[in-house]
N, C-alpha and C positions, 0 to 999 in steps of 0.2 A: 484733511487731517489737521488737527491743532497741535502745536508744539509750544512748550514752555521752556524758556532758557533761564537757567539759574546762574547768576554771576557771583563769584566769591569776592568779598571785601578783603583783598590780599593783605593789607597791613595788620588786620586783626585775626584773620583766619588763614590757615595753611590750606591751599587748594588740594594738595594730596590727601591731607587728613579729611577734608570735606568729602572727597571722592570715596574714601573708605567708609566714612560715616553714612553717606547716602546709600551704600550698598549693604548695610546691615539689615538683618531680618527685622529688628526693632523699628527701623525707619520705614521699611516697606509696609509693615503691619499698621503703623501709624497713618501712613498715607492712604492705605486701603480702607481704614476705618472711617476716614473723612471724605472719601471719594463718593461720587454719585454713581451707583451701579446702573449698568445698561445691559441690553441683550448682547451686543457685540463687543463693547469696550467701555470700561469704567472711565470716569473723568473727574478731575479736580480743578477748581477754578483758581485764577491767580490770586484773588483776595484771600482765599483759604490758605494757600501756600504762603502768602505774604504775612499772614497772621500767625503762622507757626513759630513756635519758640523751641529752640534746641539748646540744651545746656552743653557747652563745650569747655574744655580746659584752657589754660593760658596758652598763648602763642608758642612759648618755649616747649610746653608739654605736648602740644599738637605736633610740633616738629619732631620730637622724640618718637612719638607714636607712629607718625607717618614714615619716618626713617626705618623703624623696626619692621613695620608691615611691608614696606617696599623691599627691604632686605630679604624677608621671607618669600616674597613673590619672586625675587631673583633666584633664590635657592630652588624653589619649586620649578621654575623655568629650566634651570640647569639640569635638575633631576629628571624633568620630562624629556629633555634631549638625550640624557644618558639612557633612560628607559627605552626610547625609540631606537637608539643605536643598539642596545642589547637585544631588542626584539628582532631587528634586522639581522644581527649576528646569528641569533637562534634560527631564524628562518633559513639563512644561508647554510648553516651547519646541518639542519634537518634535510635540506635538499641534497646535500652531499652524502649524508648518511643513508638516506632513504630515497634513492633516485627513482623517478617514475619511468616505468617501461613505456616505450613508444609502441602504440598498437599498429 
C-alpha cells in the first residue's frame, strides 16, 4: 500500500482550515479527476499532488473559517450526545410502559 503524507506550511496556512478544505466535495472531485483509475484502487502520484494549486484566503480569514467550522463540529457533537441520551431515555420508558412477558 502506498501512502502520501501532506504537511501544512503552518505560518502561511491554518492546519484546521486545510483539514476542512481537504474534506470538501470540490477537493475530492478535483483529486478524482486527476487520479489514475484502476480496478481495485485509484491512485495519484506525488508530482501531480505537488503541482496542484489551491486558492486559499489570508491566514486571518483561514483562522476565522476554521474556528467557525470547529464550533459547529462541537455543537454537532454535543447534539449527538443529547440525541443518544434521549434515545436511551425513550428506550427505558418504552421498556417500563410496555414490559415484555416472560414465557
